[in-house]
NUMARTI-92010 format. One record per residue: residue in three letters; x, y, z of N, C-alpha, C in turn. Coordinates in steps of 0.05 Angstrom, whole numbers, plus 32768, in hexadecimal, padded with zeros to 4 digits. Example, Ala and Ser with C-alpha at 12.3 -4.5 7.8 and 13.67 -1.06 7.14 Angstrom:
2
ALA81087F8E809C80F67FA6809C81087FBE809C/SER81017FD3808E81117FEB808F81028001809D/
This chain:
571
UNK868F865B736F868B86447382867A864D7399/UNK867E866573A28670866F73B98652867073B4/UNK864A8675739A862E86787394861F865E7397/UNK862E864773958621862D7398861D862573B5/UNK862B863173C88629862873E4860D862B73EF/UNK85FF864273EC85E4864473F685D1862F73EB/UNK85D5862973D085C4861573C385C985FA73CF/UNK85E385F373D485E985D973E085DE85D773FC/UNK85E085ED740B85D585ED742685B785E87426/UNK85A985F57413858C85F17410858585D57409/UNK859585C973F7859085AD73EE8594859A7406/UNK85A9859F741585AE858E742D859785907441/UNK858E85A97446857785AD7459855E85A0744F/UNK855985A2743585418595742A85428577742D/UNK855A856C7429855D854F742B855885467448/UNK85628556745B855E854F747885408550747F/UNK85338566747685178569747C85068553746F/UNK850E854B745684FF853674488503851B7457/UNK851B85167460852084FD746F851084FD7489/UNK8510851474978502851674B084E4851174AC/UNK84D98520749884BC851D749384B58501748A/UNK84C784F4747B84C284D9747284C284C67489/UNK84D584C9749C84D684B874B484BD84BC74C4/UNK84B584D674C7849D84DC74D7848484D074CB/UNK848284D374B0846A84CA74A3846784AB74A5/UNK847E849D74A6847D848074A78484847574C3/UNK8484848874D7848A847F74F28475846C74FC/UNK847D8458750C846A84457516845684527529/UNK843D844D7525842784577536841D84407548/UNK84138447755F84068432757083ED84297562/UNK83E9840F756183D28404755483B984077565/UNK83A18407755A83898408756A838583EE7579/UNK837483EE758E836F83D6759D838083D475B6/UNK837F83BE75C5838E83BA75DE83AB83B475D8/UNK83BD83BE75EA83D983BA75E783E783C27601/UNK840283BE7601841183C47619842383DC7615/UNK842583ED762A84388403762B844584037646/UNK84588415764A846584177664846E84337669/UNK847384397683847F8452768B8496844C769E/UNK84A8845F76A184BF845C76B384B7846676CE/UNK84B9845576E284B2845C76FE84CA8466770D/UNK84C6847D771A84DB8488772B84DD847A7745/UNK84C98469774C84C9845C776684E084477768/UNK84E58438775384FB84257754850A8423773A/UNK85078438772A8516843B77118513842376FE/UNK84FA841B76FA84F3840676E884DB840D76D7/UNK84DA840276BF84C2840676AF84AB83F676BA/UNK8494840376BA847B83F776C5846783F476AE/UNK845C83DC76AB844A83D77694842D83E0769A/UNK842083E77685840383EB768783F683E3766C/UNK83DD83DC766D83CE83D5765583BE83ED764C/UNK83BC83F1763283AD84087628839C83FF7610/UNK8385840A760E8374840675F68372842075E7/UNK8377841E75CC8376843575BB835E843175A8/UNK834C844575A6833484417595833B843D7578/UNK83288430756A832A842D754D832984497540/UNK8336844B752983368465751B8340847B752D/UNK83548475753D835F84897550836884A27542/UNK836084B9754C836784D37541837984E17556/UNK839284E4754F83A584F0756383A0850D7568/UNK838F851A755883898536755D8370853A756E/UNK836385247576834A852575858350851F75A2/UNK8343852D75B48345852875D18332851275D9/UNK833C84FC75E4832C84E575EB832784E47609/UNK830F84D97610830B84D2762D831C84BA7634/UNK832284B8764E833484A3765783268494766F/UNK8327847A766E831E846976848336845A768F/UNK833B845D76A98351844E76B68344843876C6/UNK834E841F76C38344840876D1835A83FD76E4/UNK835183F876FD836383ED7711835C83CF7716/UNK836F83BE7711836A83A17713836883987730/UNK835E83807733835B8375774E837383647756/UNK83718357776D838783477778838B832F7766/UNK83A58326776583AD830F775583A783127738/UNK83A8832B772E83A28331771283B883427707/UNK83B4834E76F083C8835F76E483BA837276D0/UNK83CA838376C383C0839876B283B2838D7699/UNK83BD8377768E83B1836C76768396835F767C/UNK839483507691837A834576998367835B76A1/UNK8372837076AD8361838776B683548394769E/UNK836283997688835683A67671834183947665/UNK83458379766583318367765C83188369766D/UNK831B836A76878303836D769982F383867692/UNK8301839C768E82F483B5768882E283B3766F/UNK82EC83A4765C82DD83A1764382CA83887643/UNK82C7837D765B82B58366765E82BE834D7651/UNK82D9834A764E82E48332764182F183217657/UNK82E6830B765E82F182FB767482E58303768E/UNK82E282EF76A082D382F576B882E582F276D1/UNK82E882DA76DB82F182D676F6830D82E276FA/UNK831282EC7712832982FC7719834082ED7724/UNK833D82D37727835482C47731835082B6774B/UNK833682B17752833182A4776C832C82867768/UNK832A827D774F832982617749833E825A7734/UNK8345824177328359823A771F834E823C7702/UNK8335823376FF8329823476E58319824E76E3/UNK831B825C76CD830D827676CA82F7827376B5/UNK82DE826F76BD82C9826B76AA82C482837698/UNK82CE829B769F82C982B3768F82DC82B57678/UNK82F382A77679830582A7766382FC8291764F/UNK830D828B763C83078273762B8304825B763E/UNK82F28249763882EE8232764B830882257652/UNK830B8221766D832282147679833C82247676/UNK8339823D76708351824E766D8357825C7687/UNK8370825B76908378826976A9837E828676A3/UNK8380829676B8838782B276B483A382B576A8/UNK83B582A376B083D082A476A483CE82A17686/UNK83BE828E767D83BB828A766083AD82A17653/UNK839982AD7660838A82C37655839C82DC7652/UNK83B082DE766483C182F6766383D282F7764A/UNK83D682E0763D83E982DE762783E182EB760D/UNK83C782F1760A83BE82FC75F183A7831075F5/UNK83A2831F75E0838B833275E18374832875D0/UNK835D832475DC8345831D75CD833A833575BF/UNK8326833275AE8319834975A2830A835975B7/UNK830C837475B582FD838675C782E7839475B7/UNK82D0839875C482BC83A875B782C583C575B6/UNK82C583D1759E82D083EC759C82C1840175AD/UNK82D0841375B982C4842A75C782D4844375C0/UNK82C8845A75C482D5847375BD82E5847F75D4/UNK82F1846E75E48302847675FB831E846B75F8/UNK833184787603834B846B760A8347845F7626/UNK83508447762A834E843A76438369842F764B/UNK836F842F766583898426766F83878418768A/UNK83988404768E839883F576A783B583F276B0/UNK83BD83FD76C683D983FA76D083DD83DE76DD/UNK83F683D576DB83FC83BC76EB83FD83C37708/UNK840983D9770F840A83E4772B841583CF773E/UNK842B83C27736843B83B17747842F8396774F/UNK841783907744840B8376774B83F583797760/UNK83F48366777283E18367778883EC8379779E/UNK83EA8393779A83F783A677AC83E583BC77B6/UNK83CA83BA77B083B983D077B783C083E977A6/UNK83B483FF77AD83B88417779D83BE842F77AF/UNK83D0842A77C383DC844077D283FA843F77CF/UNK8407845577D58424845577D4842E845377B7/UNK8441844177B2844E843F7798843984377783/UNK8427842377878413841D777384028435776C/UNK83FA8445778083EB845E777B83FB8471776A/UNK8415847477708426848577608427847B7743/UNK842784607740842784557725840F845D7715/UNK83F8845E772183DF8466771383E284827708/UNK83EC8494771883EF84B0770F840684B476FC/UNK841B84A476FF843184A676EB8428849A76D1/UNK8418848576D1840C847A76B983FB848F76AB/UNK83EA849D76BC83D984B276B183E984C876A3/UNK83FF84D076B0841084E476A3841C84DA7689/UNK842484C07689842F84B47671841B84B4765A/UNK840284AD766083ED84AC764C83E884C87641/UNK83E884DC765383E484F8764A83FB85017638/UNK841384F6763C842984FE762B842884F1760F/UNK841984DB760D841784CC75F483FE84D375E4/UNK83E884D975F283CE84DD75E583C284F775EE/UNK83B0850275DD83A1851975E58389851075F5/UNK83898516760F8374850D762183628524762A/UNK83488520762A833685347635833785327653/UNK83448545766083498542767D832F8545768D/UNK8319854E768183008550768F82F08536768C/UNK82FB8523767E82ED8509767A830184F27680/UNK830B84F27698831D84DC76A1830D84CD76B7/UNK830A84B376B382F984A376C48309848D76D1/UNK8300848376E8830E846F76F882FB84597700/UNK8304844076FC82F58429770583088412770B/UNK82FE83FE771A830F83E7772182FE83D47731/UNK830983BC773482F983A777428309839C775A/UNK82FB8395776F830683897787831C839B7792/UNK833583917793834B83A2779B834B83BC778B/UNK834683BA7771834583D27760832D83E37765/UNK831783D7776E830083E67776830683F7778E/UNK831583EB77A1831E83FA77B88331841077B1/UNK8342840A779D8354841F7793834584367786/UNK832F842F7778831F8443776B831384567780/UNK830A844B77978300845C77AC8316846D77B8/UNK832E846177BD8344847077C9834D848777B7/UNK83538481779E835C8496778C834684AA7787/UNK832D84A17785831784B37781831384C67797/UNK831584BD77B0831084CE77C7832884DF77CF/UNK834084D777CA835784E777D1835D84FD77BD/UNK835784F877A3835B850D778E8342850E777D/UNK832C8518778983138518777A831285287761/UNK8323853D775F8321854F7748833085447730/UNK833B852C773183488520771A833385127709/UNK831D85087715830B84F5770882F085027702/UNK82E584FB76EA82CB850476E382B584F276EF/UNK82BC84D976F482A984C6770282BA84AD7709/UNK82B0849E771D82BE8485772582A9846F7727/UNK82B38456772482A1843F772582AF84287733/UNK82AE8426774E82B98410775C82A883F7775A/UNK82B483E0775482A583C7775282AF83B47769/UNK829D83AA777982A28399779082BC83A2779E/UNK82BC83BB77A982D683C777B282E083BC77CC/UNK82FB83BA77CE830983B477E7831B83CB77ED/UNK831083E077FA832083F977FE833483F77815/UNK834A84057813835D84067829835184157841/UNK835E840F78588354841B7872835484397870/UNK833E8445787B833C8462787C832F846F7864/UNK832A8460784F831F846C783783038477783C/UNK82F38468784B82D78471784F82D5848B785E/UNK82EA8492786D82EA84AD787A82EA84C47867/UNK82F184BE784D82F384D3783982DA84D37826/UNK82C584C4782D82AE84C1781C82A184DC7815/UNK82A484F078278299850A782282A58518780A/UNK82BD850F780182CB851C77EB82BD851577D0/UNK82A8850577D1829A84FD77B88285851077B0/UNK8284852777BD826E853A77B7826B8541779A/UNK82818543778B8280854B776F82878534775C/UNK8286851B7766828D85047755827584F17753/UNK826C84EB773B825884D57737826684BA773D/UNK825884A9774B8263848F7753824F8479774A/UNK82598464773E8249844C7739825684357749/UNK8247842A775B82508414776D824283FA7766/UNK825283E57762824783CB775B824F83B67771/UNK823D83A477778243838F778A822F83787787/UNK8238835F778C82278348778E821E834477AA/UNK8205833C77AE81FB833A77CA8207832177D9/UNK8216831077CB822382F977D7824182FE77DA/UNK824A831577D48267831C77D5826F831F77F2/UNK8287831577F8829283197813829783377819/UNK829883487804829B83647808828083737808/UNK826A8365780A825083727809824C83867820/UNK8255837F783882528392784F826283AC7849/UNK827A83A9783E828A83C17838827C83D27823/UNK827183C5780E826383D577FA824A83E27805/UNK823D83D47817822483E07823822B83F97833/UNK824183F87842824A840F785182508427783E/UNK825D84217828826384367815824A84417808/UNK8237842F7802821E843877F68210844C7809/UNK820F84457823820284577837821084727838/UNK822B84727837823A848B78388236849C781F/UNK8239848F78088238849D77EE821C84A777E8/UNK8208849B77F381ED84A577EF81EA84C277FA/UNK81F984C8780D81F884E37819820E84F67810/UNK822384EB7804823A84FC77FD824084FF77E0/UNK823A84EB77CF824184EC77B3822F84FE77A3/UNK823A850A778E822A851A777C821485097770/UNK821A84F07769820684DE775F821084C27765/UNK81FF84B1777082068495777581F384837766/UNK81FE8473775481F0845D774881FA84437755/UNK81E88432775D81EF841A776C81E184027760/UNK81F083ED775B81E583D4775181EE83BD7763/UNK81DA83AE776B81DF8396777C81D5837E776D/UNK81E7836B776881DF8353775881D7833C776B/UNK81BE8334776A81B5831E777C81C383047774/UNK81CC82F5778981D882DB778681F482DC777B/UNK820082F37778821A82F5776C822F82F97783/UNK824582EB7781825B82ED7794826F8302778B/UNK828982FB778F829F830E778982A7830D776B/UNK82938311775A82998312773E828583247730/UNK827C8339773E8268834B77338272835B771A/UNK828D835B77168297836976FE828E835C76E4/UNK8286834276E6827D833576CE8264834276C3/UNK8254834F76D4823C835D76CC8241837B76CA/UNK8252838676DC825683A376DC826383AD76C2/UNK8275839D76B6828383A5769E827883987684/UNK8261838B76868256837D7670824C8390765A/UNK82528389764182488398762A824F83B5762A/UNK826683BC7635827083D77635826083EB7645/UNK825183E17659823F83F27668824E84097675/UNK826684037680827384187690827B842F767F/UNK8282842B766682898441765482708453764F/UNK825A8445764B824184547647823A84657660/UNK823E84597678823784687690824A84807694/UNK8264847C768F827784927692827184A9767F/UNK826684A27667826284B67653825084CD765B/UNK824184CA7671822E84DE767A823C84F67688/UNK825584F276908261850476A3827B85127699/UNK827E852B76A18296853A769D829E854676B8/UNK82B8854976BC82C2855576D582BB857376D5/UNK82B4857C76ED82B0859976F182C585A27705/UNK82D985B176FB82EE85BA770C82E585D2771D/UNK82CE85DD771882C585F4772782A885EF7731/UNK82A485DB7741828985D6774C828285ED7760/UNK826885F07764825F86057776826886007793/UNK826A85E6779B827185DF77B6828785CA77B6/UNK829A85CD77C882AF85BA77CC82AF85B077E9/UNK82AC859677ED82B0858A780782C885787804/UNK82DB857C781682F4856D781483008567782F/UNK830A854E783283178546784B833185387845/UNK8345853D7856835F85307852836F8530786C/UNK8380851C786E8392851B788583AF8522787D/UNK83B48526786383CF8528785A83D3853E7845/UNK83EA854B784683F1855E783283F285527816/UNK83F88538781583FA852A77FB83DF852D77EC/UNK83C9852E77FB83AF853177EF83A3854B77F9/UNK83AC856177EF83A4857B77FB8394858D77E8/UNK838A858177D2837C859277BE8364858577B4/UNK834E859477B08336858B77A2832A85A37795/UNK832885A1777A831B85B6776A832785D17770/UNK831985E4777B832385FF777F832C8605779B/UNK833085EF77AB833985F277C7835385E377CB/UNK836585F077D9837F85E477E1838385E777FF/UNK838B85D1780C839385D2782883B085DA7829/UNK83B685F0783783D185FA783A83DF85F17854/UNK83CE85EC786983DA85E4788283C685D27891/UNK83CF85BB789A83C085A978AA83D3859978BC/UNK83C8858878CD83D9857778DE83D8855B78D2/UNK83EE855378C583EE853978B883E6852378CB/UNK83D4851178C183CA84FC78D183B0850378DF/UNK83A8851C78DF838F852578EB837D853078D5/UNK8364852878D58351852F78C0834C854D78C0/UNK834F855978A88347857578A483318575788F/UNK831D8586789383068586788182FF85A37879/UNK82F385A6786282E985C0785982CF85BC784A/UNK82BE85D0784D82A685D1783C82A585EE7832/UNK82AB85F2781982AC860D780C8297860E77F7/UNK8287862377F88270862577E5826B864277DD/UNK8267864677C3825E866077BA8240866377C1/UNK823A867877CF821E867E77D78212869277C4/UNK822386A077B5821A86B477A1823386BB7791/UNK823086CC777D824886D5776E825C86E37780/UNK827586DA7780828B86E57790828586E477AE/UNK827586D177B6827086CC77D3827486AF77D9/UNK828686A977EC828D868E77F3828A868A7811/UNK827E86747819827D866D7835828C8653783A/UNK829D8654784F82AF863E785582AB86357872/UNK82A8861B787782AA8610789182C085FB7891/UNK82CF85F978A782E685E778A782EA85DB78C3/UNK82FB85C778C4830485BB78DD831F85AF78D9/UNK833085B178ED834B85A578EB835D85B178D7/UNK835685C978CD836585D578B7837385EF78C0/UNK838D85F278B9839C860978C2839E861F78AD/UNK839B86187893839D862C787E839286207864/UNK838786317853837D86277839837D863E7825/UNK837B8637780C8379864A77F68362864377E4/UNK8353865777DB833D865477C88347865E77AD/UNK8347864D779983518654777E8338865B776D/UNK83318674776B8317867C7760831786827742/UNK832E868777378330868E771B83248678770A/UNK8311867F76F88305866B76E782EA866276F1/UNK82E48668770A82CA865F771582B48671770A/UNK829E866577018289867676F4827C868A7708/UNK827F86867722827386997735828786AD773F/UNK829F86AD773382B486C0773B82B886D57726/UNK82B886EE772E82BD8705771D82D687147727/UNK82EA8717771683038722771F830187407724/UNK82EC874D771B82EB876A771E82DA87737736/UNK82D3875F774782C48766776082D287597778/UNK82CC8765778F82D6875977A882C8873F77AD/UNK82D6872E77BD82CB871477C482C5871477E2/UNK82AD870B77E982A68707780582A986EA780D/UNK82B986E6782182BE86CB782A82B886C97848/UNK82A786B6785082A286B2786C82AF86977874/UNK82C18698788782D18681788F82C9867A78AC/UNK82BC866478B082B3865C78CB82A6867378DA/UNK8295868178CC8286869778D8829286B278D7/UNK82AC86B478D082BA86CE78CE82BA86D878B2/UNK82B186F078AD82AE86FB789282C6870C7889/UNK82CD8709787082E38718786482D987247849/UNK82E1873C784382DD8748782982F8874B781C/UNK82FD873D78078318873A77FC8319874677E0/UNK832D875577DB8331875F77BF8334874777AD/UNK83288748779683278731778483448727777E/UNK8346870E777E836087017778835A86E5776D/UNK836C86DB775D836886C07752836886AB7769/UNK837886B0777D837A869E7794837986AE77AE/UNK836886A577C0836486B377DA836B869F77F0/UNK837E86A778028388869578168380869E7832/UNK837D868B78448377869078608387867D7871/UNK838F86877889839D8677789C8394867D78B9/UNK8397866978CA8391866D78E683A8867D78F3/UNK83A18692790183B486A2790F83A986A9792B/UNK83B6869F794083AC86A3795B83908698795F/UNK838B86817951837186747954835B86807944/UNK836186957934834D86A27924835686A37906/UNK834386A378F4834A86A378D8835386BF78CF/UNK836886C078BE837286D978B2837586D57895/UNK837186EA7885837486E97868839286EC7861/UNK83A186D7786683BE86D7786083C686BB7855/UNK83DB86BB784583E586A3783983F88695784D/UNK83F4867B78528405866C7864841E86637855/UNK843586677862844F865E7857845B864B786C/UNK845F86327865846B861F787884888626787E/UNK84918620789684AD8624789D84BF860F788F/UNK84D88615788E84EB8603788184EA85E7788D/UNK84E685E578A784E885CB78B584CC85C178BD/UNK84B785CD78B3849C85C478BB849285AE78A8/UNK847D85A078B18471858C78A08463859A7889/UNK8465858E7872845B859A7859845A85847844/UNK844F858A782C844F85757818846B856A7812/UNK846D854F781384868542780F8497853F7828/UNK848D854B783E849C8548785884888548786F/UNK84768534786F846185327882845E85177890/UNK846E85037888846A84E97893845184DC7887/UNK844784C67892845184B778A9846784A478A0/UNK846B848F78B18481847C78AB847F8471788F/UNK8466846978878463845B786D8469846E7856/UNK846A8488785A8471849A7844848D84957839/UNK849E848A784A84BA8486784284BC8470782D/UNK84A8845E782C84A9844878188495844C7802/UNK8488846378008474846877EC847F847477D2/UNK8499847777D184A6848177B884C2847477B8/UNK84D4848077A884EF847577A584FD847377C1/UNK8507845C77C78515845877E1852A844377DF/UNK853D844477F18554843177F285578427780F/UNK855B840D781285608401782C857E84007831/UNK8586840B784885A3840E784E85A984007869/UNK85BA83EC786885C383E0788185DF83E97888/UNK85E683E778A285FF83F278AB861683DE78AB/UNK862E83E878A9864683D778AA865883DE78C2/UNK864F83F278D2866083FC78E8866083EA7900/UNK867483F07912867683E1792B868583C7792A/UNK869583C4791486A483AB7911869383927914/UNK867E838F7904866D83777906867C835E78FC/UNK8675834779088680832E78FF8672832878E4/UNK867E831578D48671830E78BB8654830678BF/UNK864F82F878D5863382EF78DA8621830678E0/UNK862A831A78EF861A833178F58615834278DD/UNK862A834578CC8626835478B38612834778A1/UNK8613832D789F85FF831E789085E38322789A/UNK85E1832278B585C6832678C185BC834278BB/UNK85CD835678BB85C5837178B585BB83737898/UNK85CA8367788685C38367786A85A883587866/UNK85A583427873858C8333787185748343787C/UNK85788352789185638363789C855A83777887/UNK856D8384787A8567839878658559838B784E/UNK85628373784585568365782F8539835D7836/UNK85358355784F851A834E7858850883667857/UNK8512837E786085018396785F84FA839D7843/UNK850B839778308507839F781484F6838A7805/UNK84EF8374781284E0835F780584C283657807/UNK84B7836F77F2849B837777F1848A835E77EA/UNK8487834C77FC8476833577F7845B833A7804/UNK8446833877F5842B833D77FF8419832677FC/UNK83FF832A77FF83EC831577FE83EA830877E2/UNK83F3831677CE83F2830B77B3840D830177AA/UNK842182FE77BC843C82F677B4844E830E77B3/UNK8463830B77A38477832177A0846B83397793/UNK846B835077A1846383697795847A83747785/UNK8474837E776D848A8386775B849583A27761/UNK84A183A4777984AF83BB778284CC83B27789/UNK84E083BE777D84FB83B4777F850E83CA7788/UNK850C83D377A1851F83E777AB853A83DA77B0/UNK854F83EB77AF856A83E177B3857083DC77D1/UNK858183C977D6858B83C377F185AA83C777F0/UNK85B483DA780085D183E077FF85DB83E4781B/UNK85F683E3781E860283EA783786078407783A/UNK860E841178528614842D7855862D84357846/UNK863D8422783E86558429782E864F842C7810/UNK8638842278088631842277EC861E843977E4/UNK8615844877F78601845D77F0860F847277DF/UNK8600847C77CB860A848F77B8860084AB77BE/UNK860D84BF77B5860484DA77B985E984DE77AD/UNK85E484D2779685CA84D5778985B384C97799/UNK85B984B577AA85A484A977BB859984BE77CF/UNK85AA84CF77D885A184E477EB858F84F877DD/UNK859284FA77C28583850E77B38568850277A9/UNK856884E877A2855184DD7794853F84CB77A5/UNK854984C177BB853B84AB77C9853784B077E6/UNK852284A477F1851F84A2780E8532848C7818/UNK853C848F78308550847C783A8544846D7852/UNK854384537850853A84417865855384377873/UNK85598442788A8572843D7898856E842A78AF/UNK857C841378AE857A83FF78C2859383FE78D3/UNK858E83FF78ED85A583FF790085A484187912/UNK85BB841F791D85BE8435792F85D584477925/UNK85D9845D793385EE846F792A860A8462792D/UNK860C844E793F862584407943862A842B792D/UNK8614842179208618840C790C8613841578F0/UNK8605842B78EC85FE843478D18609845078CD/UNK861C845378BA8629846C78B58617848278AB/UNK8601847B789E85EF848F789485DF849B78AC/UNK85D7848A78BF85CA849578D785DD84A778E5/UNK85F5849F78E8860984B078F5860E84CA78E6/UNK860C84C978CB861084E178BB85FC84F778C3/UNK85E384EE78C985CE850178CF85C6850178ED/UNK85D784F578FD85D084F0791985C885097928/UNK85D6851F792485D18538793285B68544792B/UNK85AC853E791385928549790A857B85367910/UNK8580851D7915856B850A791A8560850C7937/UNK85468508793B853B850E7955853E84F7796A/UNK854384DF7961854384C87973855984B5796D/UNK856484A9798285798494797E8574847E7993/UNK85758465798A8574844F799C858E844C79AA/UNK858D844979C585A6844779D485B5842E79CE/UNK85D0843079CF85E1841A79C785DC840079D7/UNK85D8840379F085D683EB7A0285BA83E17A04/UNK85A883EA79F3858C83E279F5858783C979E4/UNK857783B679F0856F839E79E18551839A79E5/UNK8545838D79D28529838679D58516839D79CD/UNK852183B379C2851083C979B9851383CD799B/UNK84FE83D9799084FF83E1797484F783FF7972/UNK8507840F79658501842B796184FF84307943/UNK84E9843D793B84E48443791F84D9845F791D/UNK84E5846F790B84DA848A790784E1849478EB/UNK84D184A778E284D684B478C884DD84D178CD/UNK84EF84DC78BC84F884F878C08500850378A4/UNK84F8851C789E850085287884851D85307883/UNK8529852B786C854585327868854A8536784B/UNK8555854E7843855C855378288545854F7814/UNK852D8558781C85158556780C850C853A7808/UNK851685287818850D850C7818850A85037834/UNK850384E97838850084DE7852851784CC785A/UNK851D84CC7874852D84B87880851B84A87893/UNK851B848E7890850E847D78A38523846D78B2/UNK8524846F78CC8538846278DD852A844B78EC/UNK8535843378EA852C841C78F9854484117908/UNK8544841679238559840C7934854E83F77946/UNK855F83E3794C855783CD795D854583B9794F/UNK852F83B0795C851D839D794F851183A97936/UNK850D83977922850083A0790984E383A8790D/UNK84DA83BB78FD84BE83C4790084AB83AE78F9/UNK84B4839978EB84A2838378E484A4836C78F7/UNK84B08371790F84B0835C7923849283547928/UNK848C833A79278470833279288462833A7942/UNK844A83467940843B834C7958842E83337963/UNK84298333797D841C831C798983FE831C7984/UNK83F28334798183D68337797D83D183437961/UNK83C48334794F83C0833D793483A48346792E/UNK83938348794283778350793E8375836E793A/UNK835E8377793183598394792F835E83A07914/UNK8367838F7900836C839A78E5835283A178D8/UNK835083B978CD833983C178BD834383C978A1/UNK833083CB788E833883D07873834583B87866/UNK835083BB784E835C83A5783F837983AB7839/UNK838B8399784283A7839E783F83B2838B7829/UNK83BF8397781583C9838777FF83E8838877FC/UNK83F4839E7806841183A178028420838E7814/UNK843A838C7810844B837B781F8447837F783D/UNK84498369784C8443836A78698453837F7877/UNK846C8383786F847D8397787D847383B37878/UNK846A83B9785F845F83D37859844583D77868/UNK843483C3786A841A83C67878841F83CB7896/UNK843483BF78A1843A83C578BE844283E278C1/UNK845283ED78AF8459840978B18441841B78B1/UNK842C841378A18414842478A08405842678BA/UNK840A841378CC83FC841378E68407842878F9/UNK841E843378F3842B84467905842A846278F9/UNK843184767909843084927900844D849A78F9/UNK845884AE7907847384B77900848984A9790F/UNK8483849F7927849884927937848B847D7949/UNK849A8468794F84918454796284A984477970/UNK84A68443798A84B98434799A84AA841D79A5/UNK84B3840479A084A583ED79AB84B983DA79B9/UNK84AE83C979C984BE83B679D884B5839A79D1/UNK84C7838979C884C2836D79C184B2836979A8/UNK849B837679A5848B8374798D847B838D7989/UNK846F83907971846183A8796A844683AB7977/UNK843D839879868425839C7996842B83A379B3/UNK844583A979B9844D83B379D3845B83CE79CF/UNK844A83E279CA845483FD79C3845B840D79DD/UNK8474841779DD847C842979F38473844579ED/UNK8477844E79D5846F846979CD846C846A79AF/UNK8458847979A58455847D7989844584967984/UNK844684A1796C843784B87966844184C8794E/UNK843984E1794C844084F37937845385087942/UNK8467850F79328476852879388463853F7933/UNK8468855679418456856C793C845D85797921/UNK844F858E791A8453859978FF846E85A778FA/UNK847E85A8790F849A85B1790C84AE859A790F/UNK84A38582790C84B38569790F84C18567792A/UNK84B2856F793F84BB856C795B84AB85567968/UNK84B88549797B84AA8534798B8499854179A0/UNK8480853979A1846E854579B6847A854179D2/UNK8475855479E48481855479FE847B853A7A0E/UNK846285317A0C845A85197A1B846A85017A11/UNK846E84FF79F7847C84E879EC849A84E979F3/UNK84A5850279F684C1850479FE84C684F77A19/UNK84B484FD7A2C84B784F17A4784B584D37A46/UNK84A284C97A37849F84AC7A3584B7849E7A29/UNK84C184AA7A1384D8849F7A0684F1849F7A18/UNK84F584B67A26850C84B77A38850A84A47A4F/UNK84F284A17A5A84EF848F7A7184F284727A6A/UNK84F0846B7A5084F4844F7A48851184477A4C/UNK8523845A7A4D854084537A4F854C84487A36/UNK853C84467A20854584397A08854D844D79F3/UNK8545846679F68548847A79E18554849479EB/UNK8565849F79DA857084BA79DF856084CD79CD/UNK855584E279D9854584F679CA8558850D79C3/UNK8559851379A9856A8529799F855885407995/UNK8548854B79A785358560799F8543857A799C/UNK854385867985855185A07981854085B7798C/
């Protein structure tokens, strides 16, 4: 009997392998053409849809180029993919859409996929929460979608392209300028960029750009300003201006698959001879072979690093405290020779290394690696206020102080109002939780930023961290609003005591750029790390940035104390 046991075991193993291979052989494959997929978002723990096009005769062993399309306002991912392929025109500014089937609305057009002209690309369009712009959570969605696509398909990472129209054209510029080394080329169509994007136009040195606009478009002036900047900064600028055309230039820009043909000329170069890069934030601290190791968040830091010969690099900088050059793989770098680096006029001869670091020391550059302190500003702990709502976060109202039922209801309603992401396009599809300080879970401290409403007397979570927090609104104070962000447990705490940060200002002039996210989020973007206001947000008592060690600047301490509204807990 024992002699039969090995044979039985082999038969069982063979049966299992046959069943596995049979299931694999007949496993359902994604069909070619346009369709819907989704990824799980860590921002609010929900699946997020995106549209994807898979080429005909798809070969899963072949690396494909990828085009990402960012849709415009009042649109979605399905309509976006149609626009990219030149199927359907108007973006939602009229009730009747002449670019769809006659008399067909965008709602009706969203329900089905028309035939697409075949191309040899994978193409994808994220929903990105609706009419929400492409900063914060929607921006995170784009990159999480990209990661999801890479996990499903073999993508040629040197041929990833970005395009979009209107709000999505602005998103194309924002994502292209903040992370230029992701993209092989970008093509913004009639762009509506967020505030501050044009300050980063110099980051286009190694990116080909195709800019489209109609000369009757209300965004024509914006596009003209970008044209003037990119003519001097971009690796290559192609510009098309359509005479007599308003805010629908995408009907021509994407016609007959032109954009795929244009993109096909370019591949990403991760080791260009010269890198020019500017950033205000650790979040965007890398381009090609240069990394910013230390800067002052909220203040522009710039670098111009260029190989002048083999193993010879010249660097000029401003506003930068430390940086690293990652030279391994660069065609002008040889590991068996010393490297000569001149930094702002100071020369160094450095033993060859894959990465060479420099930091400011006593006002002068030194060939040393910068290491941030445990409590200093750094990636993931840099502010500003809006950073607290740019990823997973929970709104927490307080139950302390023996509130009446009416007061408790008011507190709950304030938190629900803060969590209501209503923007210019209606409800933005971000759904953070609203809970009381009694309902917070231990996992919330680990996974989420906490938006804490109230004071240490009314909110138990504020009281839990009271000794570590830098500011507290005094108990007997009325008519003031205090808002600040502070790092805690590798996440952010945002405290809003007194008046809500979205208390309407009396003066609404002075807005620049294009704001798409919910009004409350857009108001947070106007401030830095902390703000104390009286009666409304256009009556600021004190505001500013914490220093790089998360300390309140001396001048701001005096102003805050003299207000009589705030207790400063500076360690």
